[in-house]
DRENDO-1510 file (C-alpha; in Angstrom, 1 decimal, always signed):
<recs>
REC; n; res; u; v; w
REC; 1; MET; +44.2; +77.1; -7.5 .
REC; 2; SER; +42.6; +75.3; -4.6 .
REC; 3; ILE; +43.2; +76.4; -1.0 .
REC; 4; GLN; +44.8; +73.3; +0.2 .
REC; 5; ARG; +48.6; +73.2; +0.7 .
REC; 6; LEU; +50.0; +72.3; -2.7 .
REC; 7; PHE; +49.0; +68.9; -3.9 .
REC; 8; LEU; +49.4; +70.2; -7.4 .
REC; 9; SER; +45.6; +70.4; -7.3 .
REC; 10; THR; +42.8; +68.2; -8.6 .
REC; 11; ALA; +43.5; +65.3; -10.9 .
REC; 12; MET; +47.2; +65.6; -11.4 .
REC; 13; ILE; +48.6; +62.7; -9.4 .
REC; 14; ALA; +46.1; +60.2; -10.8 .
REC; 15; ALA; +47.3; +60.7; -14.3 .
REC; 16; LEU; +51.0; +61.8; -14.4 .
REC; 17; ALA; +52.0; +59.7; -17.4 .
REC; 18; SER; +51.6; +61.3; -20.8 .
REC; 19; CYS; +48.5; +59.9; -22.6 .
REC; 20; ALA; +47.1; +59.9; -26.1 .
REC; 21; GLY; +45.2; +63.1; -27.0 .
REC; 22; PRO; +41.9; +63.5; -28.8 .
REC; 23; VAL; +41.6; +63.6; -32.6 .
REC; 24; SER; +43.3; +66.6; -33.9 .
REC; 25; ARG; +41.4; +69.4; -35.7 .
REC; 26; SER; +42.3; +72.9; -36.9 .
REC; 27; PRO; +43.5; +75.1; -34.1 .
REC; 28; MET; +41.1; +77.7; -32.9 .
REC; 29; ALA; +41.5; +81.3; -33.8 .
REC; 30; VAL; +43.5; +83.4; -31.4 .
REC; 31; GLY; +41.1; +85.4; -29.2 .
REC; 32; SER; +38.2; +83.1; -29.6 .
REC; 33; PRO; +37.9; +81.7; -26.1 .
REC; 34; ALA; +35.0; +83.4; -24.3 .
REC; 35; SER; +37.0; +84.1; -21.1 .
REC; 36; SER; +37.4; +87.4; -19.3 .
REC; 37; VAL; +40.6; +86.3; -17.6 .
REC; 38; GLN; +43.7; +88.1; -18.8 .
REC; 39; PRO; +47.2; +86.6; -18.5 .
REC; 40; SER; +49.6; +87.8; -15.8 .
REC; 41; PRO; +52.8; +89.4; -17.1 .
REC; 42; ILE; +56.0; +87.3; -16.7 .
REC; 43; PRO; +58.7; +89.1; -14.7 .
REC; 44; ALA; +62.1; +89.5; -16.1 .
REC; 45; ALA; +64.5; +86.6; -15.6 .
REC; 46; SER; +68.3; +86.7; -15.4 .
REC; 47; PRO; +70.1; +86.3; -18.8 .
REC; 48; GLY; +71.5; +83.0; -17.6 .
REC; 49; ASP; +68.1; +81.6; -16.6 .
REC; 50; GLU; +66.5; +82.7; -19.9 .
REC; 51; ALA; +69.3; +81.3; -22.0 .
REC; 52; GLY; +69.2; +78.0; -20.1 .
REC; 53; LEU; +65.5; +77.7; -20.7 .
REC; 54; GLN; +65.8; +78.5; -24.4 .
REC; 55; ASN; +68.5; +75.8; -24.7 .
REC; 56; PHE; +66.1; +73.4; -23.0 .
REC; 57; VAL; +63.4; +74.3; -25.5 .
REC; 58; GLN; +65.6; +73.3; -28.3 .
REC; 59; SER; +66.8; +70.1; -26.6 .
REC; 60; PHE; +63.3; +69.1; -25.6 .
REC; 61; ARG; +62.0; +69.4; -29.2 .
REC; 62; PRO; +63.0; +65.9; -30.4 .
REC; 63; ARG; +61.2; +64.3; -27.4 .
REC; 64; ALA; +58.1; +66.3; -28.0 .
REC; 65; LEU; +58.0; +65.3; -31.7 .
REC; 66; SER; +58.6; +61.7; -30.9 .
REC; 67; SER; +55.6; +61.9; -28.6 .
REC; 68; GLY; +53.4; +62.9; -31.5 .
REC; 69; ILE; +53.6; +66.7; -31.3 .
REC; 70; SER; +53.9; +68.2; -34.8 .
REC; 71; ALA; +56.8; +70.6; -35.5 .
REC; 72; SER; +54.4; +73.4; -36.2 .
REC; 73; THR; +52.6; +72.9; -32.9 .
REC; 74; TYR; +55.8; +72.8; -30.9 .
REC; 75; ASP; +57.3; +75.9; -32.6 .
REC; 76; ARG; +54.0; +77.9; -32.3 .
REC; 77; ALA; +53.7; +77.1; -28.6 .
REC; 78; MET; +57.3; +77.6; -27.7 .
REC; 79; ARG; +57.3; +81.1; -29.2 .
REC; 80; ILE; +55.8; +82.3; -25.9 .
REC; 81; ALA; +58.0; +80.1; -23.6 .
REC; 82; ARG; +60.0; +82.2; -21.2 .
REC; 83; TYR; +61.7; +81.6; -17.8 .
REC; 84; ASN; +59.2; +82.6; -15.1 .
REC; 85; PRO; +61.0; +83.3; -11.8 .
REC; 86; ASP; +57.7; +83.6; -10.0 .
REC; 87; VAL; +57.0; +79.9; -10.8 .
REC; 88; ILE; +60.3; +78.7; -9.3 .
REC; 89; ARG; +59.8; +80.9; -6.2 .
REC; 90; LEU; +56.3; +79.4; -5.6 .
REC; 91; ASP; +57.6; +75.8; -6.3 .
REC; 92; ARG; +60.3; +76.2; -3.6 .
REC; 93; LYS; +58.1; +77.9; -1.1 .
REC; 94; GLN; +57.2; +75.9; +2.0 .
REC; 95; ALA; +54.8; +76.9; +4.7 .
REC; 96; GLU; +56.2; +76.9; +8.2 .
REC; 97; PHE; +53.0; +75.6; +9.8 .
REC; 98; SER; +50.5; +73.1; +8.6 .
REC; 99; ARG; +47.0; +74.4; +8.8 .
REC; 100; PRO; +44.8; +72.5; +11.3 .
REC; 101; VAL; +41.9; +70.7; +9.7 .
REC; 102; TRP; +39.3; +72.9; +11.5 .
REC; 103; LEU; +40.8; +76.1; +10.1 .
REC; 104; TYR; +41.0; +74.5; +6.7 .
REC; 105; LEU; +37.3; +73.6; +6.9 .
REC; 106; ASP; +36.3; +77.0; +8.3 .
REC; 107; SER; +37.6; +78.5; +5.1 .
REC; 108; ALA; +36.5; +75.7; +2.7 .
REC; 109; VAL; +32.9; +75.7; +4.0 .
REC; 110; SER; +32.6; +79.4; +4.7 .
REC; 111; ASP; +29.3; +81.3; +4.7 .
REC; 112; SER; +30.2; +83.2; +1.5 .
REC; 113; ARG; +31.2; +80.1; -0.3 .
REC; 114; ILE; +28.0; +78.3; +0.7 .
REC; 115; GLN; +25.9; +81.3; -0.5 .
REC; 116; THR; +27.7; +81.5; -3.8 .
REC; 117; GLY; +27.3; +77.8; -4.3 .
REC; 118; ARG; +23.5; +78.1; -3.8 .
REC; 119; GLU; +23.3; +81.0; -6.2 .
REC; 120; LYS; +25.2; +79.0; -8.8 .
REC; 121; ASN; +22.9; +76.1; -8.2 .
REC; 122; VAL; +20.0; +78.2; -9.2 .
REC; 123; GLN; +21.7; +80.0; -12.1 .
REC; 124; LEU; +23.0; +76.8; -13.7 .
REC; 125; SER; +20.1; +74.5; -12.7 .
REC; 126; ARG; +19.5; +73.1; -16.2 .
REC; 127; THR; +23.2; +72.4; -16.9 .
REC; 128; LEU; +23.7; +70.8; -13.5 .
REC; 129; SER; +20.6; +68.6; -14.0 .
REC; 130; ALA; +21.9; +67.4; -17.3 .
REC; 131; ILE; +25.4; +66.7; -15.8 .
REC; 132; GLU; +23.9; +64.9; -12.9 .
REC; 133; SER; +21.7; +62.8; -15.2 .
REC; 134; ARG; +24.6; +61.8; -17.5 .
REC; 135; TYR; +27.3; +61.1; -14.9 .
REC; 136; GLY; +25.4; +60.3; -11.7 .
REC; 137; VAL; +27.3; +62.7; -9.6 .
REC; 138; PRO; +25.1; +65.0; -7.4 .
REC; 139; ARG; +25.1; +68.6; -8.4 .
REC; 140; GLU; +26.2; +69.8; -4.9 .
REC; 141; ILE; +29.4; +67.7; -5.2 .
REC; 142; VAL; +30.2; +69.2; -8.6 .
REC; 143; LEU; +29.5; +72.6; -7.2 .
REC; 144; ALA; +31.6; +72.0; -4.2 .
REC; 145; VAL; +34.7; +70.9; -6.2 .
REC; 146; TRP; +34.2; +74.1; -8.3 .
REC; 147; GLY; +34.0; +76.2; -5.1 .
REC; 148; MET; +37.1; +74.5; -3.6 .
REC; 149; GLU; +39.2; +74.7; -6.8 .
REC; 150; SER; +38.6; +78.2; -8.1 .
REC; 151; ASN; +36.0; +79.9; -5.9 .
REC; 152; PHE; +33.4; +79.2; -8.5 .
REC; 153; GLY; +35.5; +80.5; -11.4 .
REC; 154; ALA; +36.8; +83.6; -9.7 .
REC; 155; ASN; +40.3; +82.3; -9.3 .
REC; 156; ARG; +41.0; +80.2; -12.3 .
REC; 157; GLY; +44.6; +81.3; -12.5 .
REC; 158; LYS; +46.2; +83.9; -14.8 .
REC; 159; MET; +49.5; +82.4; -15.7 .
REC; 160; GLN; +50.2; +81.1; -19.2 .
REC; 161; ILE; +50.6; +77.4; -18.9 .
REC; 162; ILE; +53.3; +76.9; -21.6 .
REC; 163; PRO; +55.9; +79.3; -19.9 .
REC; 164; SER; +55.0; +77.9; -16.5 .
REC; 165; LEU; +55.4; +74.2; -17.4 .
REC; 166; THR; +58.5; +74.9; -19.5 .
REC; 167; THR; +60.1; +76.6; -16.6 .
REC; 168; LEU; +59.2; +73.8; -14.2 .
REC; 169; ALA; +60.3; +71.1; -16.7 .
REC; 170; TYR; +63.7; +72.9; -17.1 .
REC; 171; ASP; +64.4; +74.1; -13.5 .
REC; 172; GLY; +61.8; +72.6; -11.2 .
REC; 173; ARG; +62.3; +70.0; -8.4 .
REC; 174; ARG; +60.2; +67.5; -10.3 .
REC; 175; GLY; +61.5; +68.0; -13.8 .
REC; 176; GLU; +60.4; +64.7; -15.4 .
REC; 177; MET; +56.9; +65.0; -14.0 .
REC; 178; PHE; +56.5; +68.5; -15.5 .
REC; 179; GLN; +58.0; +67.4; -18.8 .
REC; 180; ASN; +55.1; +64.9; -19.0 .
REC; 181; GLN; +52.7; +67.7; -18.2 .
REC; 182; LEU; +54.3; +69.9; -20.9 .
REC; 183; ILE; +53.9; +67.2; -23.5 .
REC; 184; ALA; +50.2; +66.8; -22.5 .
REC; 185; ALA; +49.7; +70.6; -22.7 .
REC; 186; LEU; +51.1; +70.5; -26.3 .
REC; 187; LYS; +48.7; +67.7; -27.2 .
REC; 188; ILE; +45.8; +69.9; -26.0 .
REC; 189; LEU; +47.0; +72.7; -28.2 .
REC; 190; GLN; +47.5; +70.4; -31.1 .
REC; 191; ALA; +43.9; +69.2; -30.7 .
REC; 192; GLY; +42.7; +72.8; -31.0 .
REC; 193; ASP; +40.9; +73.1; -27.7 .
REC; 194; THR; +42.6; +76.4; -27.0 .
REC; 195; ASP; +45.7; +78.3; -28.1 .
REC; 196; PRO; +49.0; +79.0; -26.2 .
REC; 197; GLU; +48.1; +82.6; -25.3 .
REC; 198; HIS; +44.7; +81.6; -23.7 .
REC; 199; MET; +45.8; +78.4; -22.0 .
REC; 200; LEU; +45.8; +79.9; -18.5 .
REC; 201; GLY; +46.0; +78.4; -15.0 .
REC; 202; SER; +48.0; +78.2; -11.8 .
REC; 203; TRP; +51.7; +78.4; -11.5 .
REC; 204; ALA; +51.9; +74.6; -11.4 .
REC; 205; GLY; +49.9; +74.0; -14.5 .
REC; 206; ALA; +46.4; +73.4; -13.1 .
REC; 207; MET; +43.8; +74.9; -15.5 .
REC; 208; GLY; +40.3; +76.2; -15.7 .
REC; 209; HIS; +37.3; +76.3; -13.4 .
REC; 210; THR; +38.1; +73.0; -11.7 .
REC; 211; GLN; +41.9; +73.1; -12.1 .
REC; 212; PHE; +42.7; +70.1; -14.3 .
REC; 213; MET; +46.4; +69.3; -14.9 .
REC; 214; PRO; +47.1; +68.7; -18.6 .
REC; 215; THR; +47.4; +64.9; -18.3 .
REC; 216; SER; +44.1; +64.7; -16.5 .
REC; 217; TYR; +42.5; +67.0; -19.1 .
REC; 218; LEU; +43.5; +64.5; -21.8 .
REC; 219; ASP; +41.9; +61.6; -19.9 .
REC; 220; TYR; +38.8; +63.2; -18.5 .
REC; 221; ALA; +37.8; +66.5; -20.1 .
REC; 222; VAL; +34.6; +66.4; -22.2 .
REC; 223; ASP; +32.9; +68.7; -24.7 .
REC; 224; PHE; +29.6; +68.9; -22.9 .
REC; 225; THR; +28.3; +71.9; -24.9 .
REC; 226; GLY; +28.9; +70.2; -28.2 .
REC; 227; ASP; +30.8; +73.1; -29.8 .
REC; 228; GLY; +33.7; +70.9; -30.8 .
REC; 229; ARG; +36.1; +72.0; -28.0 .
REC; 230; ARG; +36.6; +70.8; -24.5 .
REC; 231; ASP; +36.8; +74.4; -23.1 .
REC; 232; ILE; +37.5; +74.4; -19.4 .
REC; 233; TRP; +38.8; +78.0; -19.6 .
REC; 234; SER; +35.7; +79.8; -20.9 .
REC; 235; ASP; +33.6; +82.0; -18.6 .
REC; 236; ASP; +30.9; +79.3; -19.4 .
REC; 237; PRO; +31.8; +76.6; -16.9 .
REC; 238; SER; +29.7; +73.8; -18.5 .
REC; 239; ASP; +32.5; +71.8; -20.0 .
REC; 240; ALA; +34.6; +72.2; -16.8 .
REC; 241; LEU; +31.8; +71.0; -14.5 .
REC; 242; ALA; +30.9; +68.1; -16.7 .
REC; 243; SER; +34.6; +67.1; -16.9 .
REC; 244; THR; +34.7; +67.1; -13.2 .
REC; 245; ALA; +31.7; +64.8; -12.9 .
REC; 246; ASN; +33.2; +62.6; -15.6 .
REC; 247; TYR; +36.5; +62.4; -13.6 .
REC; 248; LEU; +34.7; +61.4; -10.4 .
REC; 249; ARG; +32.5; +58.9; -12.1 .
REC; 250; ARG; +35.4; +57.2; -13.9 .
REC; 251; ASN; +37.3; +57.1; -10.6 .
REC; 252; GLY; +34.7; +55.2; -8.7 .
REC; 253; TRP; +31.8; +57.4; -7.9 .
REC; 254; GLN; +28.7; +55.2; -7.2 .
REC; 255; PRO; +25.5; +57.0; -8.4 .
REC; 256; GLY; +22.8; +57.1; -5.7 .
REC; 257; GLN; +25.2; +56.5; -2.8 .
REC; 258; PRO; +26.4; +59.1; -0.3 .
REC; 259; TRP; +30.0; +60.0; +0.4 .
REC; 260; GLY; +29.5; +58.9; +4.0 .
REC; 261; ALA; +28.3; +60.6; +7.2 .
REC; 262; GLU; +29.5; +62.0; +10.5 .
REC; 263; VAL; +29.2; +59.4; +13.2 .
REC; 264; GLN; +29.4; +59.0; +17.0 .
REC; 265; LEU; +31.5; +56.2; +18.4 .
REC; 266; PRO; +30.4; +54.2; +21.4 .
REC; 267; PRO; +32.3; +54.2; +24.7 .
REC; 268; GLY; +35.2; +51.7; +24.7 .
REC; 269; PHE; +35.3; +51.7; +20.9 .
REC; 270; ASN; +38.4; +49.9; +19.5 .
REC; 271; MET; +40.5; +52.8; +18.2 .
REC; 272; GLY; +42.6; +50.3; +16.3 .
REC; 273; LEU; +39.8; +50.1; +13.7 .
REC; 274; ILE; +40.2; +53.8; +12.8 .
REC; 275; GLY; +41.8; +54.6; +9.5 .
REC; 276; LYS; +41.2; +54.1; +5.7 .
REC; 277; GLY; +43.0; +50.7; +5.9 .
REC; 278; THR; +40.0; +49.1; +7.7 .
REC; 279; ARG; +36.9; +48.6; +5.5 .
REC; 280; ARG; +33.8; +46.8; +6.8 .
REC; 281; GLY; +30.1; +47.0; +6.6 .
REC; 282; ASP; +29.1; +46.1; +10.2 .
REC; 283; TRP; +29.7; +49.4; +11.9 .
REC; 284; ALA; +26.2; +49.6; +13.3 .
REC; 285; ALA; +26.8; +46.3; +15.0 .
REC; 286; GLN; +29.9; +47.8; +16.6 .
REC; 287; GLY; +27.8; +50.5; +18.2 .
REC; 288; VAL; +28.6; +53.3; +15.7 .
REC; 289; ARG; +25.7; +55.7; +15.3 .
REC; 290; ARG; +24.9; +58.4; +12.8 .
REC; 291; ILE; +25.0; +62.0; +14.1 .
REC; 292; GLY; +21.5; +63.4; +13.9 .
REC; 293; GLY; +19.9; +59.9; +13.8 .
REC; 294; GLY; +18.9; +57.6; +11.0 .
REC; 295; ALA; +20.6; +54.6; +9.6 .
REC; 296; LEU; +24.2; +54.5; +8.7 .
REC; 297; PRO; +25.0; +54.5; +4.9 .
REC; 298; SER; +25.1; +51.0; +3.6 .
REC; 299; GLY; +28.2; +49.4; +2.2 .
REC; 300; ASN; +31.8; +48.8; +3.3 .
REC; 301; GLY; +33.4; +51.9; +4.7 .
REC; 302; SER; +36.1; +53.2; +6.9 .
REC; 303; ILE; +36.1; +55.5; +9.9 .
REC; 304; ILE; +38.5; +58.4; +10.0 .
REC; 305; MET; +39.2; +60.9; +12.8 .
REC; 306; PRO; +41.3; +63.7; +11.2 .
REC; 307; ALA; +41.8; +65.5; +14.5 .
REC; 308; GLY; +42.3; +62.4; +16.6 .
REC; 309; ALA; +40.2; +60.9; +19.4 .
REC; 310; ARG; +39.1; +64.3; +20.7 .
REC; 311; GLY; +37.6; +65.4; +17.3 .
REC; 312; PRO; +34.7; +64.4; +15.1 .
REC; 313; ALA; +34.5; +60.9; +13.4 .
REC; 314; PHE; +33.4; +60.2; +9.9 .
REC; 315; LEU; +32.3; +57.0; +8.1 .
REC; 316; ILE; +33.6; +57.3; +4.6 .
REC; 317; LEU; +32.4; +55.2; +1.6 .
REC; 318; ASP; +33.7; +54.7; -1.9 .
REC; 319; ASN; +32.4; +58.1; -3.1 .
REC; 320; PHE; +34.7; +59.8; -0.5 .
REC; 321; ARG; +37.6; +57.8; -2.0 .
REC; 322; SER; +36.5; +59.0; -5.4 .
REC; 323; ILE; +37.0; +62.6; -4.2 .
REC; 324; LEU; +40.4; +61.6; -2.9 .
REC; 325; ARG; +41.3; +60.6; -6.4 .
REC; 326; TYR; +40.7; +64.3; -7.3 .
REC; 327; ASN; +43.0; +65.5; -4.5 .
REC; 328; ASN; +44.5; +62.9; -2.1 .
REC; 329; SER; +43.9; +64.9; +1.1 .
REC; 330; ASP; +41.3; +63.9; +3.7 .
REC; 331; ASN; +40.9; +67.6; +4.6 .
REC; 332; TYR; +40.1; +68.4; +0.9 .
REC; 333; ALA; +37.6; +65.5; +0.6 .
REC; 334; LEU; +35.9; +66.6; +3.8 .
REC; 335; GLY; +35.8; +70.2; +2.4 .
REC; 336; VAL; +34.1; +69.0; -0.7 .
REC; 337; ALA; +31.7; +66.7; +1.2 .
REC; 338; PHE; +30.5; +69.3; +3.7 .
REC; 339; LEU; +30.5; +72.2; +1.3 .
REC; 340; GLY; +28.2; +70.1; -0.8 .
REC; 341; GLU; +26.1; +69.3; +2.2 .
REC; 342; ARG; +25.7; +72.9; +3.0 .
REC; 343; ILE; +25.0; +74.0; -0.6 .
REC; 344; ALA; +22.2; +71.3; -0.6 .
REC; 345; GLY; +20.8; +72.7; +2.7 .
REC; 346; ARG; +21.9; +70.0; +5.0 .
REC; 347; SER; +23.9; +70.1; +8.2 .
REC; 348; ASN; +27.5; +71.1; +8.8 .
REC; 349; ILE; +29.9; +69.1; +11.0 .
REC; 350; GLN; +28.4; +68.7; +14.5 .
REC; 351; GLY; +31.3; +67.5; +16.5 .
REC; 352; ALA; +33.7; +69.8; +18.3 .
REC; 353; TRP; +37.3; +70.2; +17.1 .
REC; 354; PRO; +40.2; +70.4; +19.5 .
REC; 355; ARG; +40.8; +74.1; +18.6 .
REC; 356; ASN; +43.2; +74.7; +21.5 .
REC; 357; ASP; +45.8; +72.3; +20.1 .
REC; 358; ARG; +49.1; +74.0; +19.2 .
REC; 359; PRO; +49.8; +73.6; +15.5 .
REC; 360; LEU; +53.1; +71.8; +14.7 .
REC; 361; SER; +55.7; +73.5; +12.5 .
REC; 362; THR; +56.9; +71.8; +9.4 .
REC; 363; SER; +60.2; +71.0; +11.1 .
REC; 364; GLU; +58.4; +69.4; +14.0 .
REC; 365; ARG; +56.3; +67.3; +11.6 .
REC; 366; GLU; +59.4; +66.2; +9.7 .
REC; 367; GLU; +61.0; +65.3; +13.1 .
REC; 368; ILE; +58.0; +63.1; +13.9 .
REC; 369; GLN; +58.5; +61.2; +10.6 .
REC; 370; VAL; +62.3; +60.9; +11.2 .
REC; 371; ARG; +61.8; +59.5; +14.7 .
REC; 372; LEU; +59.1; +57.2; +13.5 .
REC; 373; ARG; +61.5; +55.9; +10.9 .
REC; 374; GLN; +64.2; +55.5; +13.4 .
REC; 375; ARG; +61.9; +53.3; +15.5 .
REC; 376; GLY; +60.9; +51.2; +12.5 .
REC; 377; PHE; +57.3; +52.5; +12.1 .
REC; 378; TYR; +57.6; +54.6; +9.0 .
REC; 379; ASN; +59.4; +54.2; +5.6 .
REC; 380; GLY; +57.9; +57.0; +3.6 .
REC; 381; GLU; +59.3; +60.4; +2.6 .
REC; 382; ILE; +60.4; +62.9; +5.1 .
REC; 383; ASP; +58.3; +65.9; +3.9 .
REC; 384; GLY; +56.2; +67.1; +6.9 .
REC; 385; LEU; +53.0; +66.0; +5.1 .
REC; 386; PHE; +50.8; +63.8; +7.1 .
REC; 387; GLY; +49.1; +61.4; +4.8 .
REC; 388; SER; +47.7; +58.0; +5.5 .
REC; 389; GLY; +51.1; +56.4; +5.7 .
REC; 390; THR; +52.3; +58.7; +8.4 .
REC; 391; MET; +49.1; +58.5; +10.3 .
REC; 392; GLU; +49.2; +54.7; +10.3 .
REC; 393; ALA; +52.8; +54.9; +11.5 .
REC; 394; VAL; +51.8; +57.3; +14.3 .
REC; 395; ALA; +49.0; +54.9; +15.3 .
REC; 396; ALA; +51.4; +51.9; +15.4 .
REC; 397; PHE; +53.7; +53.8; +17.6 .
REC; 398; GLN; +50.9; +54.9; +19.9 .
REC; 399; ARG; +49.8; +51.2; +20.2 .
REC; 400; SER; +53.3; +50.3; +21.1 .
REC; 401; ILE; +53.4; +52.6; +24.1 .
REC; 402; GLY; +49.8; +51.9; +25.2 .
REC; 403; ALA; +48.4; +55.3; +24.0 .
REC; 404; THR; +45.1; +55.8; +22.2 .
REC; 405; PRO; +46.0; +54.8; +18.5 .
REC; 406; ASP; +44.2; +57.7; +16.8 .
REC; 407; GLY; +47.1; +58.5; +14.4 .
REC; 408; TYR; +46.9; +62.2; +15.3 .
REC; 409; PRO; +50.2; +64.2; +15.5 .
REC; 410; THR; +50.5; +66.5; +18.5 .
REC; 411; SER; +53.3; +68.1; +20.5 .
REC; 412; ILE; +52.6; +65.5; +23.1 .
REC; 413; LEU; +53.3; +62.7; +20.5 .
REC; 414; LEU; +56.6; +64.4; +19.6 .
REC; 415; ASP; +57.7; +64.5; +23.2 .
REC; 416; GLN; +56.9; +60.8; +23.5 .
REC; 417; LEU; +59.0; +60.1; +20.4 .
REC; 418; ARG; +61.9; +62.1; +21.8 .
REC; 419; LYS; +62.1; +59.9; +25.0 .
</recs>
């Protein structure tokens, strides 16, 4: 699973509703997937938990059948359904501290990952060229997503998806969402792309080299090799990489355009223009310059500063937003963008990060959201996750007190809110 704090990975949020699967064909033979990954054992559950799950399996059967799942497919898949306590433990785990963007990117764009990406670029040159030609997504971006999601296939996930999703559908915090994912997984099995034993992935249901959730698999996975199966689990990553390119293209990737660029802001720049909510094409006229020289990328874009006014600035275009559709995290999208830049032999981020800032605990980040809500600036969920809604609320509060409205949460901001 990808290294970011759980967003349920990749393409999950973009396609949560159950969708129509591909034309059904005969199920593949057990053992036929060309994958070296072996499933992790499921630890023993309490008798009560296991009995509850098996009761759920029986009660869920009519819904699955009404969604187009055959009785034989359901019964075959559910023969391996068991309550997995590890899945529930991971679902309820919450990190105490949020990882600063610079530490996230240090790991995402590590020397070893860059080197492996370059090696894969050579090894899979013909396949990547064909994917790039068909979908218009640069090979370095496809490679970067692969590196971010599974470390180039090394960490595809070893949990059997059916037990994991059944456990989460029965006993998870987001039961309805995972019930939709379970139905989608059953549609994949019914289509014959894999079998229950070899449908492996993360504890949350993300699968294969680039960690597709089942609903997203149904929408975007492709049979690039032409063998009759959309096999994202195989040791051969061709179908998975092509599926990733297809996902990005169908979610707004513009061939021939960059994702954006690192930029330098002029003295006295209006910080109220920072954020994804502002899109314009005249940034050069505003004094914004590209780091390293050269013209700014053309097109309407936004400027983001993920570490606030004391950190680097980035002009992001539609292709950056396409990456956000894969995982709605600015940190993740920057990781993909700059891992891709480095795999392609281009520069890393040049600006300095405020590395001496104290990281905020989850409780402190939740307190910021609570206090912003009390002051009328925020109406989102109190979860300690700082997405665009929270950052816009922070910026609005900063403007109200005459501070630089960069939307960046710090201990100083929390002290200001406590006054």
